[in-house]
Residue frames as qw, qx, qy, qz and C-alpha x, y, z in Angstrom:
[[0.240, -0.142, 0.836, 0.473, 80.16, 93.10, 109.57],
 [0.611, 0.391, 0.010, -0.688, 77.80, 93.37, 106.57],
 [0.290, -0.104, 0.935, 0.177, 76.85, 89.97, 105.17],
 [0.651, 0.263, -0.196, -0.684, 74.72, 88.99, 102.16],
 [0.436, -0.077, 0.895, -0.047, 73.37, 85.44, 102.05],
 [0.494, 0.319, -0.427, -0.687, 72.16, 84.03, 98.71],
 [0.331, 0.052, 0.939, -0.074, 69.85, 81.05, 98.27],
 [0.044, -0.242, -0.751, -0.612, 67.15, 79.98, 95.82],
 [0.450, -0.553, -0.364, -0.600, 64.18, 80.39, 98.18],
 [0.200, -0.354, 0.615, -0.675, 62.98, 80.41, 101.79],
 [0.819, -0.128, -0.295, -0.475, 60.83, 77.29, 101.48],
 [0.801, -0.436, 0.371, -0.177, 60.94, 74.18, 103.60],
 [0.850, 0.414, -0.286, 0.155, 64.24, 72.43, 102.88],
 [0.823, -0.385, -0.122, 0.400, 67.40, 71.36, 104.67],
 [0.520, 0.171, 0.051, 0.835, 69.77, 73.85, 103.02],
 [0.117, -0.682, -0.232, -0.683, 67.21, 76.64, 103.34],
 [0.661, -0.716, -0.214, -0.071, 66.75, 76.00, 107.04],
 [0.763, -0.241, -0.072, 0.595, 70.50, 75.92, 107.64],
 [0.327, 0.359, 0.111, 0.867, 71.01, 79.25, 105.87],
 [0.351, -0.742, -0.239, -0.518, 68.12, 80.82, 107.77],
 [0.772, -0.570, -0.186, 0.210, 69.61, 79.55, 111.05],
 [0.635, 0.003, 0.013, 0.772, 72.95, 81.06, 110.04],
 [0.069, 0.580, 0.205, 0.786, 71.35, 84.39, 109.11],
 [0.538, -0.753, -0.221, -0.309, 69.44, 84.62, 112.38],
 [0.811, -0.403, -0.136, 0.402, 72.48, 83.56, 114.39],
 [0.492, 0.198, 0.052, 0.846, 74.70, 86.19, 112.77],
 [0.172, -0.690, -0.225, -0.666, 72.00, 88.80, 113.39],
 [0.702, -0.674, -0.230, -0.017, 71.84, 87.85, 117.08],
 [0.743, -0.248, -0.038, 0.620, 75.60, 88.40, 117.26],
 [0.106, -0.799, -0.074, 0.588, 75.16, 91.97, 116.11],
 [0.306, -0.127, 0.595, 0.732, 76.05, 91.69, 112.43],
 [0.473, 0.476, 0.008, -0.742, 74.10, 93.32, 109.59],
 [0.357, 0.022, 0.907, 0.221, 72.54, 90.55, 107.51],
 [0.566, 0.396, -0.122, -0.712, 70.67, 90.75, 104.19],
 [0.556, 0.045, 0.824, 0.098, 69.31, 87.81, 102.17],
 [0.389, 0.427, -0.395, -0.714, 68.75, 87.42, 98.42],
 [0.495, 0.127, 0.860, -0.009, 66.50, 84.80, 96.80],
 [0.213, 0.234, -0.484, -0.816, 64.85, 84.34, 93.42],
 [0.349, -0.322, -0.815, -0.332, 61.80, 82.11, 94.08],
 [0.168, -0.228, 0.394, -0.875, 59.78, 84.34, 96.43],
 [0.715, -0.227, -0.296, -0.591, 56.66, 82.17, 96.30],
 [0.797, -0.185, -0.543, 0.188, 58.37, 79.60, 98.57],
 [0.015, -0.647, 0.261, -0.716, 58.38, 81.44, 101.88],
 [0.752, -0.422, -0.506, 0.023, 58.05, 78.98, 104.78],
 [0.627, -0.284, -0.320, 0.651, 60.87, 80.67, 106.73],
 [0.136, 0.606, 0.147, 0.770, 59.87, 84.25, 105.91],
 [0.500, -0.800, -0.188, -0.275, 58.21, 84.91, 109.32],
 [0.799, -0.438, -0.059, 0.408, 61.39, 83.89, 111.17],
 [0.529, 0.216, 0.125, 0.811, 63.52, 86.16, 108.99],
 [0.103, -0.714, -0.218, -0.657, 61.11, 89.04, 109.49],
 [0.680, -0.700, -0.215, 0.019, 61.10, 88.41, 113.24],
 [0.713, -0.336, 0.055, 0.613, 64.89, 88.90, 113.23],
 [0.157, 0.924, 0.023, -0.348, 64.51, 92.02, 111.03],
 [0.521, -0.200, 0.601, 0.572, 66.66, 90.60, 108.26],
 [0.362, 0.607, -0.142, -0.693, 66.38, 92.59, 105.04],
 [0.678, 0.203, 0.694, 0.133, 65.10, 90.46, 102.15],
 [0.237, 0.551, -0.397, -0.695, 65.92, 91.11, 98.47],
 [0.629, 0.203, 0.749, -0.038, 63.90, 89.03, 96.00],
 [0.288, 0.418, -0.481, -0.714, 63.67, 88.59, 92.25],
 [0.812, 0.203, 0.430, -0.337, 61.02, 86.41, 90.62],
 [0.055, -0.443, 0.783, 0.434, 62.90, 84.01, 88.36],
 [0.844, 0.264, -0.092, -0.458, 61.46, 81.88, 85.58],
 [0.973, -0.014, 0.202, 0.109, 62.79, 78.60, 84.21],
 [0.781, 0.403, -0.006, 0.477, 66.46, 78.18, 83.31],
 [0.511, -0.172, -0.134, 0.832, 69.36, 80.55, 83.78],
 [0.024, 0.917, 0.397, 0.030, 68.28, 84.14, 84.45],
 [0.444, 0.320, -0.051, 0.835, 70.32, 87.19, 83.41],
 [0.316, -0.743, -0.159, -0.569, 67.74, 89.16, 85.39],
 [0.803, -0.567, -0.138, 0.116, 68.80, 87.45, 88.62],
 [0.732, 0.002, -0.020, 0.682, 72.45, 88.11, 87.80],
 [0.168, 0.566, 0.101, 0.801, 71.83, 91.78, 87.00],
 [0.511, -0.757, -0.151, -0.379, 69.79, 92.31, 90.17],
 [0.848, -0.419, -0.107, 0.307, 72.46, 90.63, 92.26],
 [0.581, 0.211, 0.009, 0.786, 75.28, 92.69, 90.75],
 [0.090, -0.695, -0.130, -0.701, 73.29, 95.89, 91.35],
 [0.701, -0.683, -0.154, -0.135, 72.74, 94.88, 94.99],
 [0.825, -0.202, -0.073, 0.522, 76.41, 94.11, 95.54],
 [0.384, 0.396, 0.056, 0.832, 77.47, 97.45, 94.08],
 [0.288, -0.727, -0.174, -0.598, 74.89, 99.37, 96.07],
 [0.736, -0.652, -0.069, -0.167, 75.35, 97.77, 99.50],
 [0.318, 0.668, -0.589, 0.324, 79.11, 96.97, 99.49],
 [0.893, -0.420, -0.028, -0.159, 78.94, 93.88, 101.69],
 [0.251, -0.700, 0.669, -0.018, 81.98, 92.64, 103.60],
 [0.234, -0.148, 0.957, 0.081, 81.12, 88.97, 102.97],
 [0.702, 0.173, -0.231, -0.651, 78.82, 87.22, 100.49],
 [0.329, -0.156, 0.922, -0.132, 77.69, 83.64, 101.23],
 [0.676, 0.168, -0.327, -0.638, 75.77, 81.31, 98.90],
 [0.533, -0.111, 0.815, -0.196, 74.29, 77.84, 99.41],
 [0.742, 0.374, 0.547, -0.101, 73.52, 75.24, 96.71],
 [0.602, 0.081, 0.512, 0.607, 74.70, 74.87, 93.13],
 [0.265, 0.729, 0.433, 0.458, 72.60, 77.44, 91.26],
 [0.251, -0.966, -0.065, 0.024, 72.99, 80.22, 93.86],
 [0.651, -0.466, 0.315, 0.509, 76.73, 79.47, 93.90],
 [0.537, 0.343, 0.473, 0.608, 76.88, 80.02, 90.12],
 [0.045, 0.906, 0.281, 0.313, 75.08, 83.36, 90.35],
 [0.488, -0.846, 0.077, 0.200, 77.33, 84.44, 93.24],
 [0.668, -0.265, 0.400, 0.569, 80.52, 83.45, 91.41],
 [0.419, 0.557, 0.440, 0.566, 79.45, 85.18, 88.19],
 [0.120, -0.944, -0.193, -0.238, 78.66, 88.33, 90.17],
 [0.728, -0.526, -0.061, 0.436, 81.85, 88.19, 92.26],
 [0.539, 0.155, 0.153, 0.814, 84.04, 90.29, 89.88],
 [0.053, -0.612, -0.237, -0.753, 81.51, 93.12, 90.36],
 [0.597, -0.610, -0.515, 0.073, 81.21, 92.75, 94.12],
 [0.035, -0.887, 0.136, -0.440, 83.45, 95.66, 95.05],
 [0.162, 0.529, -0.701, 0.450, 85.89, 93.69, 97.14],
 [0.789, -0.326, 0.211, -0.476, 83.43, 91.50, 99.06],
 [0.127, -0.333, 0.934, -0.023, 84.81, 88.18, 100.25],
 [0.753, 0.077, -0.314, -0.573, 82.92, 85.28, 98.64],
 [0.283, -0.203, 0.910, -0.226, 82.10, 82.01, 100.43],
 [0.696, 0.074, -0.414, -0.583, 80.19, 79.33, 98.49],
 [0.460, -0.253, 0.777, -0.347, 78.84, 76.16, 100.03],
 [0.526, 0.079, -0.752, -0.390, 78.19, 72.72, 98.54],
 [0.577, -0.283, 0.414, -0.644, 75.48, 70.98, 100.54],
 [0.965, 0.051, 0.158, -0.203, 75.45, 67.44, 99.07],
 [0.623, -0.386, 0.591, 0.338, 78.11, 64.90, 98.21],
 [0.152, 0.484, -0.583, -0.635, 79.66, 64.51, 94.78],
 [0.232, 0.135, 0.958, 0.106, 77.69, 61.28, 94.32],
 [0.338, 0.675, 0.529, -0.389, 74.71, 63.48, 93.48],
 [0.044, 0.520, -0.419, -0.743, 76.46, 64.90, 90.40],
 [0.739, 0.444, 0.444, -0.244, 74.31, 64.22, 87.34],
 [0.686, 0.715, 0.024, 0.134, 76.56, 65.49, 84.52],
 [0.760, -0.219, 0.047, 0.610, 80.37, 65.32, 84.40],
 [0.351, 0.471, 0.198, 0.785, 80.51, 68.42, 82.19],
 [0.299, -0.810, -0.185, -0.469, 78.26, 70.49, 84.43],
 [0.771, -0.595, -0.099, 0.206, 80.09, 69.29, 87.51],
 [0.678, 0.035, 0.072, 0.731, 83.42, 70.32, 86.01],
 [0.135, 0.600, 0.187, 0.766, 82.18, 73.76, 84.99],
 [0.507, -0.789, -0.227, -0.262, 80.49, 74.33, 88.33],
 [0.764, -0.550, -0.017, 0.338, 83.58, 73.51, 90.36],
 [0.587, 0.260, 0.124, 0.757, 85.94, 75.28, 87.97],
 [0.064, -0.790, -0.188, -0.580, 84.05, 78.45, 88.88],
 [0.680, -0.685, -0.197, 0.172, 85.16, 78.05, 92.49],
 [0.639, 0.161, -0.048, 0.751, 88.39, 79.72, 91.37],
 [0.004, 0.594, 0.055, 0.802, 86.73, 83.08, 92.05],
 [0.663, -0.677, -0.243, -0.207, 85.55, 82.10, 95.56],
 [0.031, -0.713, 0.561, -0.419, 87.63, 82.86, 98.63],
 [0.281, -0.208, 0.886, -0.304, 86.40, 79.75, 100.47],
 [0.630, -0.060, -0.595, -0.495, 84.35, 76.67, 99.58],
 [0.396, -0.268, 0.673, -0.565, 82.44, 75.24, 102.54],
 [0.535, -0.100, -0.793, -0.274, 81.23, 71.65, 102.62],
 [0.605, -0.484, 0.217, -0.594, 78.90, 70.47, 105.37],
 [0.977, -0.200, 0.076, -0.013, 80.65, 67.11, 105.65],
 [0.403, -0.687, 0.538, 0.277, 84.26, 66.15, 106.23],
 [0.682, 0.079, 0.663, 0.297, 84.27, 63.50, 103.52],
 [0.486, 0.787, 0.332, 0.185, 83.06, 65.90, 100.83],
 [0.105, -0.958, 0.237, 0.123, 85.57, 68.51, 101.96],
 [0.567, -0.426, 0.633, 0.312, 88.36, 65.96, 101.65],
 [0.644, 0.415, 0.582, 0.271, 87.12, 65.05, 98.16],
 [0.265, 0.956, 0.115, 0.044, 87.07, 68.71, 97.07],
 [0.295, -0.832, 0.423, 0.205, 90.61, 69.22, 98.35],
 [0.601, -0.220, 0.709, 0.296, 91.90, 66.08, 96.65],
 [0.560, 0.467, 0.638, 0.248, 89.98, 66.15, 93.37],
 [0.267, 0.880, 0.295, 0.259, 89.72, 69.87, 92.67],
 [0.552, 0.213, -0.187, 0.784, 92.97, 71.28, 94.09],
 [0.270, -0.773, -0.149, -0.554, 91.10, 73.25, 96.72],
 [0.679, -0.203, -0.544, 0.449, 93.37, 72.38, 99.64],
 [0.245, -0.059, -0.285, 0.925, 93.71, 76.03, 100.63],
 [0.322, -0.181, -0.189, -0.910, 90.07, 76.89, 99.96],
 [0.661, -0.304, -0.577, -0.370, 87.88, 73.98, 101.05],
 [0.101, -0.221, 0.718, -0.652, 86.74, 73.73, 104.67],
 [0.416, -0.392, -0.776, -0.265, 83.88, 71.92, 106.37],
 [0.229, -0.158, 0.447, -0.850, 81.36, 73.21, 108.88],
 [0.058, -0.289, -0.955, 0.027, 78.74, 70.85, 110.24],
 [0.294, -0.576, -0.459, -0.610, 75.05, 71.76, 110.19],
 [0.002, -0.119, 0.594, -0.795, 73.63, 73.33, 113.34],
 [0.374, -0.494, -0.747, -0.243, 70.47, 72.35, 115.23],
 [0.380, -0.562, 0.177, -0.713, 68.32, 74.04, 117.84],
 [0.373, 0.080, -0.888, 0.257, 69.17, 71.73, 120.72],
 [0.299, 0.061, 0.556, -0.773, 66.22, 72.99, 122.75],
 [0.726, 0.223, -0.132, -0.637, 63.79, 71.84, 120.06],
 [0.840, 0.185, -0.508, -0.050, 65.58, 68.56, 119.36],
 [0.143, -0.508, 0.690, -0.496, 66.12, 67.19, 122.84],
 [0.325, -0.082, -0.942, 0.028, 65.50, 63.88, 124.65],
 [0.621, -0.481, -0.099, -0.611, 62.42, 63.14, 126.67],
 [0.199, -0.418, 0.792, -0.398, 63.14, 61.70, 130.07],
 [0.547, 0.009, 0.776, -0.314, 62.23, 58.04, 130.34],
 [0.674, 0.506, -0.067, -0.533, 61.46, 57.75, 126.63],
 [0.115, 0.441, -0.862, -0.219, 63.85, 54.87, 125.85],
 [0.836, 0.002, -0.306, -0.456, 62.00, 51.80, 124.62],
 [0.726, -0.362, 0.573, -0.117, 62.23, 48.53, 126.41],
 [0.111, -0.327, 0.857, 0.383, 64.03, 45.72, 124.61],
 [0.230, 0.325, 0.904, 0.157, 61.93, 44.12, 121.89],
 [0.213, 0.797, 0.550, -0.133, 58.95, 45.54, 120.02],
 [0.369, -0.294, 0.207, 0.857, 61.24, 47.77, 118.01],
 [0.357, 0.854, 0.374, -0.064, 59.76, 50.80, 116.22],
 [0.511, -0.134, 0.280, 0.801, 62.02, 52.46, 113.66],
 [0.281, 0.869, 0.225, -0.339, 61.54, 55.85, 112.02],
 [0.551, 0.093, 0.412, 0.719, 62.92, 56.90, 108.64],
 [0.123, 0.853, 0.210, -0.462, 62.81, 60.47, 107.36],
 [0.223, -0.363, 0.532, 0.732, 63.43, 61.67, 103.83],
 [0.565, 0.440, -0.200, -0.669, 61.99, 62.24, 100.39],
 [0.820, 0.075, 0.564, -0.061, 60.81, 58.98, 98.86],
 [0.563, 0.748, -0.285, -0.207, 63.25, 58.45, 96.01],
 [0.910, 0.243, -0.302, 0.146, 66.03, 56.13, 94.79],
 [0.235, 0.615, -0.526, 0.538, 68.78, 57.79, 96.86],
 [0.523, -0.475, 0.412, -0.575, 67.04, 56.73, 100.07],
 [0.249, 0.274, -0.929, 0.006, 67.40, 53.02, 99.24],
 [0.649, -0.132, 0.333, -0.671, 63.93, 51.98, 100.35],
 [0.871, 0.182, -0.349, -0.294, 63.81, 48.79, 98.27],
 [0.531, 0.277, -0.731, 0.327, 66.83, 47.29, 100.03],
 [0.248, -0.227, 0.584, -0.739, 65.30, 48.23, 103.39],
 [0.812, 0.017, 0.033, -0.582, 62.10, 46.40, 102.46],
 [0.793, 0.259, -0.551, -0.019, 64.14, 43.39, 101.37],
 [0.201, 0.320, -0.738, 0.559, 65.98, 43.43, 104.71],
 [0.522, -0.133, 0.418, -0.731, 62.69, 43.51, 106.61],
 [0.874, 0.146, -0.241, -0.397, 61.43, 40.63, 104.50],
 [0.592, 0.308, -0.708, 0.232, 64.53, 38.61, 105.37],
 [0.113, -0.249, 0.670, -0.690, 64.01, 39.28, 109.09],
 [0.727, -0.011, 0.162, -0.667, 60.37, 38.24, 108.86],
 [0.840, 0.239, -0.447, -0.193, 61.30, 35.06, 107.03],
 [0.474, 0.312, -0.728, 0.385, 64.09, 34.11, 109.47],
 [0.071, 0.037, -0.709, 0.701, 62.52, 35.03, 112.81],
 [0.137, -0.587, -0.789, -0.118, 58.81, 35.49, 112.15],
 [0.190, -0.869, -0.316, 0.331, 59.02, 39.11, 113.25],
 [0.465, 0.349, 0.128, 0.804, 60.22, 42.52, 112.04],
 [0.143, -0.356, -0.362, 0.850, 60.13, 46.07, 113.40],
 [0.248, 0.847, 0.454, -0.125, 57.47, 48.66, 112.73],
 [0.427, 0.041, 0.244, 0.870, 58.59, 51.31, 110.22],
 [0.133, 0.874, 0.354, -0.306, 57.29, 54.89, 110.16],
 [0.523, 0.168, 0.319, 0.772, 58.39, 56.80, 107.04],
 [0.011, 0.843, 0.253, -0.475, 58.19, 60.60, 107.20],
 [0.201, -0.385, 0.458, 0.776, 58.60, 62.46, 103.92],
 [0.569, 0.539, 0.009, -0.622, 57.07, 63.35, 100.62],
 [0.739, 0.187, 0.610, 0.217, 56.61, 60.76, 97.92],
 [0.007, 0.510, -0.407, -0.758, 58.28, 62.03, 94.75],
 [0.638, 0.449, 0.617, -0.099, 55.68, 61.48, 92.06],
 [0.199, 0.709, -0.355, -0.576, 57.64, 63.27, 89.34],
 [0.854, 0.430, -0.174, -0.237, 57.87, 61.52, 85.99],
 [0.364, 0.587, -0.703, 0.173, 61.48, 60.57, 86.79],
 [0.057, -0.270, 0.849, -0.450, 60.82, 58.94, 90.17],
 [0.747, -0.033, 0.095, -0.657, 57.22, 57.70, 89.80],
 [0.822, 0.172, -0.529, -0.126, 58.40, 54.26, 88.58],
 [0.298, 0.259, -0.762, 0.513, 60.53, 53.91, 91.71],
 [0.433, -0.129, 0.440, -0.776, 57.54, 54.68, 93.94],
 [0.846, 0.095, -0.207, -0.482, 55.55, 52.07, 92.05],
 [0.651, 0.243, -0.700, 0.164, 58.29, 49.49, 92.67],
 [0.052, -0.232, 0.679, -0.695, 58.16, 50.29, 96.39],
 [0.679, -0.026, 0.190, -0.709, 54.40, 49.73, 96.47],
 [0.846, 0.196, -0.433, -0.243, 54.80, 46.46, 94.61],
 [0.411, 0.291, -0.769, 0.394, 57.53, 45.27, 96.98],
 [0.283, -0.152, 0.585, -0.745, 55.36, 46.02, 100.00],
 [0.790, 0.069, -0.027, -0.608, 52.31, 44.33, 98.49],
 [0.753, 0.246, -0.609, -0.043, 54.40, 41.19, 97.93],
 [0.387, 0.053, -0.742, 0.545, 55.24, 41.12, 101.66],
 [0.406, -0.668, -0.433, -0.449, 51.92, 41.48, 103.51],
 [0.664, -0.574, -0.346, 0.330, 53.43, 41.28, 107.01],
 [0.436, -0.111, 0.008, 0.893, 55.91, 44.04, 106.19],
 [0.070, -0.465, -0.392, -0.791, 53.17, 46.11, 104.57],
 [0.519, -0.693, -0.484, -0.126, 51.11, 45.82, 107.76],
 [0.617, -0.559, -0.182, 0.523, 54.01, 47.18, 109.81],
 [0.391, 0.095, 0.222, 0.888, 54.91, 49.97, 107.35],
 [0.005, 0.826, 0.488, -0.282, 53.36, 53.41, 107.95],
 [0.367, 0.408, 0.224, 0.805, 53.59, 56.31, 105.49],
 [0.227, -0.662, -0.461, 0.545, 53.31, 59.51, 107.56],
 [0.329, 0.826, 0.284, 0.359, 53.88, 62.07, 104.80],
 [0.294, 0.468, -0.226, 0.802, 55.36, 65.50, 105.51],
 [0.546, -0.674, -0.486, 0.107, 55.13, 66.33, 109.21],
 [0.048, 0.801, -0.187, 0.567, 55.86, 69.39, 111.34],
 [0.677, -0.639, 0.236, -0.279, 56.25, 67.41, 114.60],
 [0.750, 0.391, -0.512, 0.149, 59.50, 65.61, 113.78],
 [0.024, 0.476, -0.695, 0.538, 61.08, 66.05, 117.27],
 [0.674, -0.164, 0.441, -0.569, 58.07, 64.41, 118.92],
 [0.921, 0.264, -0.172, -0.230, 57.95, 61.65, 116.30],
 [0.485, 0.501, -0.662, 0.276, 61.62, 60.86, 116.89],
 [0.229, -0.378, 0.677, -0.589, 61.02, 60.55, 120.63],
 [0.831, -0.008, 0.228, -0.507, 58.28, 57.96, 120.00],
 [0.898, 0.348, -0.264, -0.050, 60.64, 55.55, 118.21],
 [0.859, -0.434, 0.147, 0.229, 63.48, 53.35, 119.31],
 [0.502, -0.337, 0.431, 0.670, 65.93, 54.32, 116.56],
 [0.454, 0.723, -0.146, -0.499, 66.29, 56.14, 113.25],
 [0.741, 0.042, 0.571, 0.351, 67.07, 53.99, 110.23],
 [0.255, 0.849, -0.153, -0.437, 68.78, 55.81, 107.38],
 [0.814, 0.001, 0.521, 0.256, 69.78, 53.51, 104.51],
 [0.403, 0.870, -0.075, -0.274, 70.76, 56.16, 101.91],
 [0.876, 0.295, 0.072, 0.375, 73.29, 55.31, 99.22],
 [0.476, 0.204, -0.102, 0.849, 74.95, 58.74, 99.70],
 [0.244, -0.880, -0.389, 0.123, 74.51, 61.98, 101.64],
 [0.201, 0.720, -0.262, 0.610, 76.01, 65.35, 102.42],
 [0.054, 0.067, -0.763, 0.641, 75.50, 65.80, 106.14],
 [0.321, -0.465, -0.727, -0.390, 71.97, 64.45, 106.73],
 [0.283, -0.434, 0.222, -0.826, 69.90, 66.71, 108.96],
 [0.828, -0.315, -0.225, -0.406, 67.76, 63.77, 110.04],
 [0.796, -0.017, -0.486, 0.361, 70.73, 61.88, 111.49],
 [0.204, 0.278, -0.370, 0.863, 71.83, 64.99, 113.39],
 [0.516, -0.386, -0.012, -0.764, 68.27, 65.54, 114.63],
 [0.880, -0.236, -0.395, -0.114, 68.00, 61.96, 115.86],
 [0.623, 0.079, -0.489, 0.606, 71.29, 62.21, 117.74],
 [0.053, -0.329, 0.246, -0.910, 70.24, 65.50, 119.35],
 [0.703, -0.330, -0.114, -0.620, 66.96, 63.88, 120.42],
 [0.406, -0.421, 0.765, -0.269, 68.90, 61.04, 122.02],
 [0.908, 0.242, 0.183, -0.288, 67.73, 58.52, 119.42],
 [0.535, -0.337, 0.677, 0.377, 70.29, 55.91, 118.27],
 [0.521, 0.639, -0.243, -0.510, 70.91, 55.64, 114.54],
 [0.741, 0.035, 0.630, 0.232, 71.15, 52.67, 112.17],
 [0.343, 0.839, -0.118, -0.405, 72.76, 54.07, 109.02],
 [0.865, 0.458, -0.006, 0.207, 74.57, 53.16, 105.85],
 [0.657, -0.508, 0.166, 0.532, 78.36, 53.26, 106.19],
 [0.512, 0.563, 0.299, 0.576, 78.79, 56.10, 103.69],
 [0.080, 0.790, 0.019, 0.608, 80.04, 59.69, 103.71],
 [0.020, -0.501, 0.529, -0.685, 80.19, 61.07, 107.29],
 [0.808, -0.373, -0.230, -0.392, 77.86, 58.46, 108.77],
 [0.807, -0.076, -0.474, 0.345, 80.74, 56.52, 110.41],
 [0.242, 0.244, -0.359, 0.868, 81.83, 59.74, 112.15],
 [0.456, -0.369, 0.001, -0.810, 78.33, 60.64, 113.27],
 [0.873, -0.262, -0.248, -0.329, 77.23, 57.18, 114.39],
 [0.043, -0.584, 0.762, -0.276, 80.53, 55.69, 115.64],
 [0.724, -0.020, -0.646, -0.240, 79.82, 51.97, 115.31],
 [0.645, -0.269, -0.669, 0.254, 78.68, 50.54, 118.64],
 [0.228, -0.107, -0.393, 0.884, 78.61, 53.93, 120.37],
 [0.324, 0.285, 0.190, -0.882, 75.57, 55.77, 119.02],
 [0.807, 0.358, 0.094, -0.461, 74.17, 53.10, 116.73],
 [0.698, -0.097, 0.651, 0.281, 75.21, 50.60, 114.08],
 [0.259, 0.598, -0.415, -0.635, 76.36, 50.84, 110.46],
 [0.760, 0.197, 0.620, 0.010, 75.61, 48.65, 107.46],
 [0.215, -0.119, 0.642, 0.726, 76.36, 48.22, 103.77],
 [0.480, 0.398, 0.191, -0.758, 73.48, 49.92, 101.89],
 [0.473, 0.339, -0.639, -0.503, 73.92, 47.58, 98.94],
 [0.330, 0.037, -0.941, 0.059, 73.23, 44.52, 101.10],
 [0.644, -0.466, -0.202, -0.572, 69.79, 43.75, 102.58],
 [0.833, -0.224, -0.464, 0.204, 71.52, 41.12, 104.72],
 [0.412, 0.121, -0.354, 0.831, 73.80, 43.77, 106.22],
 [0.316, -0.399, -0.017, -0.861, 70.83, 46.05, 106.92],
 [0.803, -0.371, -0.362, -0.294, 68.98, 43.17, 108.57],
 [0.727, -0.072, -0.486, 0.480, 72.04, 42.31, 110.69],
 [0.124, 0.258, -0.272, 0.919, 72.26, 45.89, 112.02],
 [0.578, -0.400, -0.133, -0.699, 68.56, 45.83, 112.96],
 [0.859, -0.237, -0.453, 0.006, 69.04, 42.47, 114.68],
 [0.528, 0.088, -0.458, 0.710, 72.02, 43.76, 116.67],
 [0.154, -0.314, 0.177, -0.920, 70.04, 46.75, 117.86],
 [0.733, -0.347, -0.305, -0.500, 66.97, 44.67, 118.73],
 [0.821, -0.144, -0.505, 0.226, 69.17, 42.44, 120.89],
 [0.204, 0.412, -0.405, 0.790, 70.49, 45.33, 123.00],
 [0.332, -0.473, -0.716, 0.393, 69.50, 45.47, 126.63],
 [0.097, -0.932, -0.328, -0.119, 67.59, 48.45, 128.00],
 [0.503, -0.728, 0.113, 0.451, 70.81, 49.61, 129.69],
 [0.515, -0.056, 0.484, 0.705, 72.71, 49.51, 126.40],
 [0.191, 0.704, 0.519, 0.446, 69.95, 51.42, 124.59],
 [0.285, -0.937, -0.165, 0.113, 70.11, 54.08, 127.28],
 [0.559, -0.477, 0.296, 0.610, 73.89, 54.26, 126.85],
 [0.410, 0.329, 0.544, 0.654, 73.47, 54.75, 123.10],
 [0.028, -0.873, -0.426, -0.235, 70.88, 57.45, 123.76],
 [0.433, -0.837, 0.007, 0.333, 73.13, 59.27, 126.24],
 [0.560, -0.208, 0.426, 0.679, 76.11, 59.05, 123.85],
 [0.310, 0.586, 0.546, 0.513, 73.97, 60.44, 121.01],
 [0.145, -0.952, -0.258, -0.075, 72.88, 63.51, 122.96],
 [0.535, -0.683, 0.174, 0.465, 76.38, 64.19, 124.29],
 [0.531, 0.074, 0.493, 0.685, 77.79, 64.07, 120.76],
 [0.155, 0.763, 0.471, 0.415, 75.12, 66.47, 119.50],
 [0.329, -0.923, -0.131, 0.148, 75.76, 68.92, 122.32],
 [0.559, -0.516, 0.320, 0.564, 79.47, 68.92, 121.55],
 [0.367, -0.093, 0.620, 0.687, 79.24, 69.12, 117.75],
 [0.115, 0.431, 0.751, 0.487, 75.82, 69.94, 116.32],
 [0.055, -0.720, -0.483, 0.495, 74.45, 73.06, 118.03],
 [0.354, 0.863, 0.278, 0.231, 73.38, 76.14, 116.04],
 [0.204, -0.959, 0.172, 0.095, 75.74, 78.40, 117.95],
 [0.654, -0.355, 0.528, 0.409, 78.71, 76.17, 117.14],
 [0.576, 0.474, 0.515, 0.421, 77.86, 76.40, 113.44],
 [0.112, 0.969, 0.160, 0.148, 77.31, 80.16, 113.56],
 [0.449, -0.810, 0.290, 0.241, 80.55, 80.64, 115.48],
 [0.694, -0.071, 0.537, 0.474, 82.50, 78.62, 112.91],
 [0.429, 0.697, 0.403, 0.409, 81.14, 80.74, 110.05],
 [0.142, -0.989, -0.021, -0.015, 81.75, 83.96, 111.96],
 [0.603, -0.579, 0.402, 0.374, 85.33, 82.90, 112.62],
 [0.642, 0.244, 0.532, 0.495, 85.81, 82.05, 108.94],
 [0.235, 0.889, 0.287, 0.269, 84.44, 85.44, 107.84],
 [0.327, -0.924, 0.152, 0.129, 86.71, 87.28, 110.27],
 [0.688, -0.288, 0.476, 0.466, 89.75, 85.34, 109.03],
 [0.533, 0.527, 0.465, 0.471, 88.96, 86.30, 105.45],
 [0.030, 0.971, 0.147, 0.186, 88.54, 89.95, 106.34],
 [0.468, -0.798, 0.318, 0.208, 91.87, 89.88, 108.20],
 [0.489, 0.695, -0.501, -0.162, 93.53, 88.22, 105.21],
 [0.431, -0.394, 0.803, -0.120, 94.19, 84.93, 107.02],
 [0.613, 0.278, -0.591, -0.445, 94.12, 81.61, 105.15],
 [0.049, -0.161, 0.952, -0.256, 94.09, 78.94, 107.87],
 [0.377, -0.286, -0.788, -0.394, 91.19, 76.50, 107.84],
 [0.416, -0.154, 0.446, -0.777, 88.09, 76.85, 109.95],
 [0.465, -0.106, -0.830, -0.291, 86.22, 73.64, 110.60],
 [0.518, -0.239, 0.431, -0.700, 83.39, 72.59, 112.83],
 [0.899, 0.031, -0.275, -0.339, 82.53, 69.00, 113.56]]
């Protein structure tokens, strides 16, 4: 099978890593895989792609829509005659769908990687999803977003979901690493911005400190977004922490880190208070590492966490609800924490491995090439 995978760049990012994992997995299974990108300067994953001998096609794009990218993509499709073309993220999806009529019969699979709550413009959202008419399948990486696409955009016969895949040898538990009861250390991972709901988390910690005289340590891993749009939000976070000295003392900004698996194993639980998500890699990584999860009850979080089985859920709009979930976890016995940890790893092994994701995509591609229309899902 000849497959072309289209994405904006090979830099460090969740969608980029998932597509690279898919490309390498398909290559290991004996398929011919090429990749196309248009921001070549972001190349974090380039060595891995070169190690797997995946052919890279790149075009240096400037700002805004690029007819050069479209022309180069059409030329590539005509020249190489791929069996299947796959794109991730909104802009690559648009280029792929515009090029599809010139693809020489290639099957087109586009993938939306975040929930519809991230839509910024109703007009752009409408136009973007109206273009899915030319795609053969639309893949979401969460069940809730897939259901929304089927219901809202009449994609019942096109939309499927396939969960993200992790390297379960990299993200794995460490024997004897479960914390004893009390002295809770929580880790949060994500870009510092409004979606991640940091202000309500700080308010929840303040409430715990006020009520009990204690609160957990927080380690936050991720880049602070100092863009003009989000700089005021970062300033509000700093002000909130400065107003709560005890919380500020327990709050640790770790920045961008390459040792996430080890960091996860050093903490008692992941806390993930986002207002919305697609399928969050960090939640999947925590589960695979055997780390329980405290998460907002949005999108696929209830399926991933399973209240009382692998962690606890809360209302992201309510600091009191966040505080209650932390309190419930703090009160767990060592035996119960170990049970949560064991449940988390077992769920990841059954649902979140790279090979399961690659197999689901491979099955979907084969169905399209055979002319079948039944759904392929993973999760």
